[in-house]
C-alpha positions as CSV (number, residue, x, y, z in Angstrom):
1,M,0.0,0.0,0.0
2,K,1.5,3.3,-1.1
3,I,-0.1,6.3,0.6
4,E,0.6,9.6,-1.1
5,V,-0.6,13.2,-0.8
6,G,-4.1,13.3,-2.3
7,S,-4.9,9.7,-1.4
8,S,-8.2,8.9,0.1
9,V,-7.8,6.9,3.3
10,V,-9.9,5.4,6.1
11,Y,-9.0,6.2,9.7
12,N,-11.2,5.1,12.6
13,G,-13.9,4.1,10.1
14,E,-14.2,7.5,8.4
15,E,-12.9,8.7,5.1
16,Y,-10.1,11.3,5.0
17,Q,-7.7,12.8,2.5
18,V,-3.9,12.9,2.9
19,V,-2.5,16.4,2.9
20,W,1.1,15.9,4.1
21,I,3.4,13.0,4.8
22,Y,6.4,13.4,7.2
23,G,9.6,11.4,6.9
24,N,9.0,10.0,10.4
25,G,5.9,8.1,9.4
26,N,3.3,10.7,10.5
27,V,0.6,11.8,8.1
28,E,-1.6,14.8,8.2
29,I,-5.2,14.0,7.1
30,V,-8.4,16.1,6.8
31,K,-12.0,15.2,6.5
32,D,-13.8,17.0,3.7
33,G,-17.0,18.8,4.6
34,Q,-15.8,19.9,8.0
35,H,-13.7,22.9,8.8
36,R,-10.7,21.2,7.4
37,K,-9.5,20.1,10.8
38,I,-6.1,18.5,10.3
39,E,-5.3,15.3,12.3
40,L,-1.8,13.9,12.7
41,V,-1.7,10.1,12.7
42,Q,0.7,7.3,12.0
43,K,0.9,6.0,8.5
44,G,0.3,2.4,9.7
45,D,-3.1,3.4,11.2
46,L,-4.5,4.2,7.7
47,T,-6.1,2.1,5.1
48,Q,-5.9,3.4,1.5
49,I,-9.1,3.3,-0.5
50,R,-8.1,5.2,-3.7
51,L,-5.4,7.6,-5.0
């Protein structure tokens, strides 16, 4: 699984979009439709659904 910026992913059962990937394995994700609140999670906690 290759997660890239722009990928749609699932985190805690909800769909997010990847906006930034750090070299240490952390990923910034946002949920569309809300106030673009950015969450910082571990790459291994995500499931990619489409690029």
